[in-house]
C-alpha positions as CSV (number, residue, x, y, z in Angstrom):
1,X,81.5,100.2,38.6
2,X,79.7,96.9,38.5
3,X,79.8,94.8,35.4
4,X,76.2,93.9,35.9
5,X,73.7,95.8,33.7
6,X,71.1,96.2,36.4
7,X,71.6,96.6,40.1
8,X,68.7,96.3,42.6
9,X,68.8,97.7,46.0
10,X,67.2,96.5,49.3
11,X,67.6,98.1,52.8
12,X,66.0,97.2,56.1
13,X,64.9,94.1,58.1
14,X,64.5,90.7,56.4
15,X,61.7,89.8,58.9
16,X,58.0,89.3,57.9
17,X,58.9,87.1,54.9
18,X,61.1,89.6,53.1
19,X,64.2,87.6,53.7
20,X,62.6,84.5,52.1
21,X,61.4,86.6,49.2
22,X,65.1,87.7,48.8
23,X,66.1,84.1,48.7
24,X,63.5,83.4,46.1
25,X,64.8,86.3,44.0
26,X,68.3,84.7,43.6
27,X,67.6,82.5,40.5
28,X,65.6,85.3,39.0
29,X,68.7,87.7,39.3
30,X,70.8,85.0,37.6
31,X,68.3,84.5,34.8
32,X,68.1,88.2,34.1
33,X,71.7,89.0,34.5
34,X,71.3,91.4,37.5
35,X,72.5,91.6,41.1
36,X,71.2,93.0,44.3
37,X,72.8,95.3,46.9
38,X,71.7,94.6,50.4
39,X,72.0,96.7,53.5
40,X,70.6,94.5,56.4
41,X,72.1,92.4,59.2
42,X,73.6,89.4,57.8
43,X,71.1,86.6,58.3
44,X,71.4,83.0,59.4
45,X,69.5,79.7,58.9
46,X,67.1,79.5,56.1
47,X,68.4,82.9,54.8
48,X,71.9,81.4,54.4
49,X,71.6,81.3,50.7
50,X,71.9,85.1,50.6
51,X,75.4,84.9,52.0
52,X,76.4,82.1,49.5
53,X,75.1,83.7,46.3
54,X,78.1,86.0,46.0
55,X,77.6,86.1,42.2
56,X,74.4,88.1,42.5
57,X,74.3,89.3,46.1
58,X,76.5,92.1,47.4
59,X,76.5,93.4,51.1
60,X,77.2,96.8,52.4
61,X,77.3,98.2,55.9
62,X,73.8,98.5,57.5
63,X,72.9,101.7,59.3
64,X,76.3,102.6,60.7
65,X,75.6,105.9,59.2
66,X,72.0,105.9,58.0
67,X,72.3,109.0,55.7
68,X,75.6,107.8,54.2
69,X,74.0,104.3,53.8
70,X,71.1,105.9,51.8
71,X,73.3,108.0,49.7
72,X,75.4,105.0,48.8
73,X,72.4,103.0,47.9
74,X,71.0,105.8,45.9
75,X,74.3,106.2,44.0
76,X,75.0,102.5,43.4
77,X,71.4,101.0,42.7
78,X,69.2,101.6,39.7
79,X,66.0,100.3,41.1
80,X,64.8,99.5,44.7
81,X,62.8,96.5,45.4
82,X,60.2,95.6,48.1
83,X,59.8,91.9,47.8
84,X,56.7,90.2,49.7
85,X,56.9,86.4,50.1
86,X,54.5,84.9,47.7
87,X,52.6,82.9,48.7
88,X,52.3,84.9,52.0
89,X,51.6,82.0,54.2
90,X,51.4,83.3,57.8
91,X,52.1,86.8,56.9
92,X,48.9,87.3,54.9
93,X,47.1,89.5,57.4
94,X,50.1,91.6,57.9
95,X,50.5,92.0,54.1
96,X,46.8,92.9,53.7
97,X,46.9,95.7,56.4
98,X,50.3,97.3,57.0
99,X,52.0,100.3,55.4
100,X,55.6,99.2,54.5
101,X,58.0,101.9,55.8
102,X,60.4,100.7,53.0
103,X,58.2,102.2,50.5
104,X,58.3,105.7,51.9
105,X,62.1,105.5,52.3
106,X,62.4,104.3,48.6
107,X,60.3,107.0,47.2
108,X,62.3,109.7,49.2
109,X,65.4,108.4,47.4
110,X,63.9,109.5,44.0
111,X,64.3,106.1,42.5
112,X,62.2,103.6,40.6
113,X,60.7,100.8,42.7
114,X,59.6,97.2,42.0
115,X,57.0,95.8,44.4
116,X,56.7,92.0,44.0
117,X,54.4,89.8,45.9
118,X,50.6,88.7,46.2
119,X,47.9,90.9,44.7
120,X,46.4,91.7,48.0
121,X,49.5,93.2,49.6
122,X,49.1,96.9,50.5
123,X,52.4,97.8,48.6
124,X,51.3,96.1,45.5
125,X,47.9,97.6,45.6
126,X,49.5,101.0,46.2
127,X,51.8,100.5,43.2
128,X,48.8,99.8,41.0
129,X,47.5,103.3,41.9
130,X,45.0,102.5,44.7
131,X,44.1,105.8,46.4
132,X,43.0,105.6,50.0
133,X,39.3,106.6,50.3
134,X,40.3,108.5,53.5
135,X,41.4,111.5,51.3
136,X,37.9,112.0,50.0
137,X,36.6,111.5,53.5
138,X,39.0,114.2,54.7
139,X,37.5,116.6,52.1
140,X,34.0,115.6,53.0
141,X,34.6,116.0,56.6
142,X,36.7,119.1,56.6
143,X,33.7,121.5,57.1
144,X,32.2,119.4,59.9
145,X,35.3,119.1,62.1
146,X,34.4,122.4,63.9
147,X,35.2,122.5,67.6
148,X,36.6,119.1,67.8
149,X,39.1,120.0,65.1
150,X,40.1,123.0,67.0
151,X,40.8,121.1,70.1
152,X,42.7,118.5,68.2
153,X,44.8,121.2,66.6
154,X,45.5,122.7,70.1
155,X,47.0,119.3,71.1
156,X,48.9,119.2,67.8
157,X,50.3,122.6,68.5
158,X,51.8,121.4,71.8
159,X,53.2,118.2,70.3
160,X,54.5,119.9,67.2
161,X,53.5,117.1,64.9
162,X,53.4,117.6,61.2
163,X,54.4,121.3,61.2
164,X,55.8,121.2,57.8
165,X,55.6,119.1,54.5
166,X,58.2,116.4,54.0
167,X,61.5,117.3,52.6
168,X,64.1,114.8,51.3
169,X,67.8,114.9,52.3
170,X,68.4,113.5,48.9
171,X,68.4,115.2,45.6
172,X,66.7,113.6,42.5
173,X,69.6,112.2,40.4
174,X,69.8,113.6,37.0
175,X,69.8,110.1,35.7
176,X,68.9,106.7,36.9
177,X,71.0,105.1,34.2
178,X,74.3,104.5,36.1
179,X,76.2,102.0,33.9
180,X,79.6,100.5,33.4
181,X,81.7,102.3,30.8
182,X,81.3,100.8,27.4
183,X,78.1,99.1,28.2
184,X,75.2,101.5,28.7
185,X,76.6,105.0,28.3
186,X,74.2,105.0,25.4
187,X,70.7,104.4,26.4
188,X,70.2,102.6,23.1
189,X,72.5,99.8,24.1
190,X,71.0,96.3,24.0
191,X,72.7,93.0,24.8
192,X,72.3,90.2,22.3
193,X,70.1,88.3,24.9
194,X,67.8,91.3,25.3
195,X,67.6,91.8,21.5
196,X,66.7,88.2,20.9
197,X,63.8,88.4,23.4
198,X,62.9,92.1,23.2
199,X,59.6,91.4,21.4
200,X,58.4,89.2,24.3
201,X,59.0,91.8,27.0
202,X,56.4,94.2,28.3
203,X,56.7,97.5,26.4
204,X,58.0,100.6,28.1
205,X,54.6,102.2,27.8
206,X,52.8,99.3,29.2
207,X,55.2,99.3,32.3
208,X,54.8,103.1,32.6
209,X,51.0,102.7,32.4
210,X,51.2,100.0,35.3
211,X,53.4,102.3,37.4
212,X,51.5,105.6,38.1
213,X,53.3,105.9,41.3
214,X,56.8,105.1,40.0
215,X,56.5,101.6,41.4
216,X,56.0,98.5,39.3
217,X,53.7,95.9,40.7
218,X,54.7,92.3,39.9
219,X,52.5,89.5,41.1
220,X,54.2,86.5,39.3
221,X,57.7,85.3,38.6
222,X,57.2,86.0,34.9
223,X,56.0,89.6,35.4
224,X,59.0,90.2,37.5
225,X,61.5,88.8,34.9
226,X,59.9,90.8,32.2
227,X,59.9,94.0,34.3
228,X,63.7,93.5,35.1
229,X,64.6,92.9,31.6
230,X,62.8,96.0,30.4
231,X,64.2,98.3,33.1
232,X,67.7,96.9,32.4
233,X,67.3,98.1,28.9
234,X,65.4,101.4,29.1
235,X,67.0,104.3,30.8
236,X,64.2,106.7,29.9
237,X,61.7,104.5,31.6
238,X,63.9,104.5,34.8
239,X,64.0,108.2,34.8
240,X,60.3,108.5,34.3
241,X,59.5,106.2,37.1
242,X,62.0,108.0,39.4
243,X,60.2,111.3,38.6
244,X,56.8,109.7,39.4
245,X,58.2,108.2,42.6
246,X,59.0,111.6,44.1
247,X,55.8,113.0,43.2
248,X,53.9,110.1,44.6
249,X,55.9,110.2,47.8
250,X,55.1,113.8,48.3
251,X,51.4,113.4,47.4
252,X,50.6,110.3,49.5
253,X,52.9,110.6,52.4
254,X,52.8,114.3,53.4
255,X,52.5,114.4,57.1
256,X,49.8,117.1,56.9
257,X,47.7,114.8,55.0
258,X,48.4,111.9,57.3
259,X,47.6,114.1,60.2
260,X,44.2,115.1,58.7
261,X,43.4,111.6,58.0
262,X,44.1,110.6,61.5
263,X,41.9,113.4,62.8
264,X,39.1,112.3,60.4
265,X,39.3,108.7,61.6
266,X,39.2,110.0,65.3
267,X,35.9,111.9,64.3
268,X,34.5,108.7,62.8
269,X,35.0,106.5,65.8
270,X,34.5,109.1,68.5
271,X,31.5,111.0,67.4
């Protein structure tokens, strides 16, 4: 068991500014008294600080066995993080338009998520509860698909795409409050540091209100620090966010919904 009272998890590539964002996270981890568990190829060059910050960064094998890697991450981390570079620099267009695969993987773990970065990043907007208008367009267009929809479904039948809703290989943990013995076995534990600043932290209710999808959006360093400190001290909040993450993942990333959305876009652009 780690002596740190909060462990973040990150898995995947450090391209597209994620690595730089992880480097920027190092002093935040030290200030909060947390650490991060990384599963990614060991970087070079400007990301060298990640190898040197052994006090707050721990490395684990990356994708040697993908299922085992995710199970280890699920068992050892308390919160997963999706860190965008902020400012985005040359990645702004990407951040505005992409769908981060890390987000779907994290939600499948049944774990709370922190999404840090610029306000316009798609992951941040999703964490705030933004719902794609495509879902309403699906409902509006469902009765109009007609023969075209039938033809598309015939194609889909051959390709066997999206035949069943998503299922996770991971069980939702009974608790997201893994803690060192003698530290946080009681969810009422508070360090002296936390007690001295507790009134300045965001309330658990305010964080929950900001996290309808089980992911907390943080667009400033101050927001991120406050979020980490609150999550560090509130096991019930972590459990609530984990539950929401599972529900949101099933709701927004069901392949049947994605398939219908794709068909609707085809209808829009190929009348």
